[in-house]
N, C-alpha and C positions, 0 to 999 in steps of 0.2 A: 652200625651206621647204615642209613637207608640210601638207596639209589635215587638221585634227584631227577633222573631221566623219565620223562613221561612217554609211555609207549602207546602206540595205536595199532589196531588190528586192520586198518585200512590198507589194502594191498598196493595203493598208488602213492607216490610221492606228490608233493605240491606241483612240481614241474610236470609230472605225468598227468595229473588232473587237468592242468591247463591245456596240455597237448590233446588229451581226450576230448575236452570241450570244443577245441578248435576243429578237431577231426570230425566230430559229430555234426557240428554246424556246417562244415564243408559238405558232408554227405547229404544231410537233409536240413537246409537252411529254412528259416521261417518264411512264410509266404509274404509277398509284398502287402497284401490286404490285411494281414494280421490274423487271418482265419486259422492258419496252420502254424503250430509252434515249430521252432527249431528242435532238432534232436538233442541239441546241447542242453536244453532244459529238462530232459528226462533223466530218470535215475537208472542209467544203464548198469551201473555197478550193483545196485540193489536187485535189478532184474536178473543179472547174471548170478548173483549169490543165491537166488531162489530157484532158477531154472537151469543154469549151465555153469556151475561153479568150476568145472574143469576147464572152461574157456578163459578164466581170469588170468592164469599164467601166460596163455597165448596172447591175450590182449596186452599184457605187460611187455611181451616180446615185440608185438606190433608197434607199440608206442615208442620203443627203443629205436625204431627206424626213422623217427622224426627228431630233428634237432630242437634245441631250446628256443630258436627264433621262429619256429613254425607258427605258434599261436599269434605272434605279432604281425604276420604277413597279411597282405590284403587278401580278400576272399578269392580273387582270380589267381593270385600266386599260390595260395593254399591249394586251390583246385588243381593247378598244374603239378604240385608236389604229390598230392593224393593220386592223381591220375598216373603219374610215373610209378608210384608204389603199387598201384593196382595191376600194372602190367608186369612189374618185376617180381611181385609176390602175389600172384593171382589167387592162390589157395588161401593164404592168410587173409587177404582182402575180402574174399568171398565169405569167410567166417565172420569177420567184423560186420559186413553188410547184412548177413542173415540175422545176427543178433540185434543189430541196430534197428532193422525193419520190424522184427518181431516185437521189440520193446516199444517202438514208435506206434505201431498200429494196435497196441493193447492199451494205449493211453486214452483216457476218456476225452481229453481235449481234441485229440486227433479224430476219434470216432465222431464226435459232434461236428468237427470241421468238415468231414466228408458226408455228413447227413445221416449218420447212424446213431442209434440210442447208445449211450454209454453203458458199460457193463457187459457181462457175458450174454451171448445171444440165446442161451437156453437157461432156464425154462420159460422165458418171457412168452406168455400166451399158450404154452404147451403144458398140459397137465398129464402126468404119467402116474397111474395108480400103482402103488407099491405092490410088487409081486404079480402084476398082470403081464405074464409072458406071452399072451396072445398077440401082443404088438409085434412080436418077432416072427409070426406066422408067414408074412409075405417074404421075409428073408429066407426062412427055412424052405419055402416052396420053390425058390429059384434053383436053377441048375448049379452044380458044384464047380463049374468051370472057373468062376471068379475066385474060388478059394484055393486054387492050386498054387 
């Protein structure tokens, strides 16, 4: 007999996903003019899976600090709840802020919104010949004090 339960490998429950969306929108809401998106619309979980998988259990712990009513609160009430959490759990909040900002400012829509070209800044306009180590000469000529 087969098991009829459908499993998922997503680390968040539906309730936690709603809480995360509300938290991200509270941290970085969309701009009034529509130029800058809310952090809610970004794929923070995908970003964490690629860059900081060890933070996912911490994020689950953070989301546990918010009750099921949090997503339904007004933005000003959510702000007060998040502010209280940031003071009570400063280290945890700093972690979620760091990863939220890193994900946010890597998004092409955000880069365009702040007037930058989307995509990585290098090698746009910079050509580096393979094997040309002479480009490192200015660095090698500097004193060693910065390397200590």
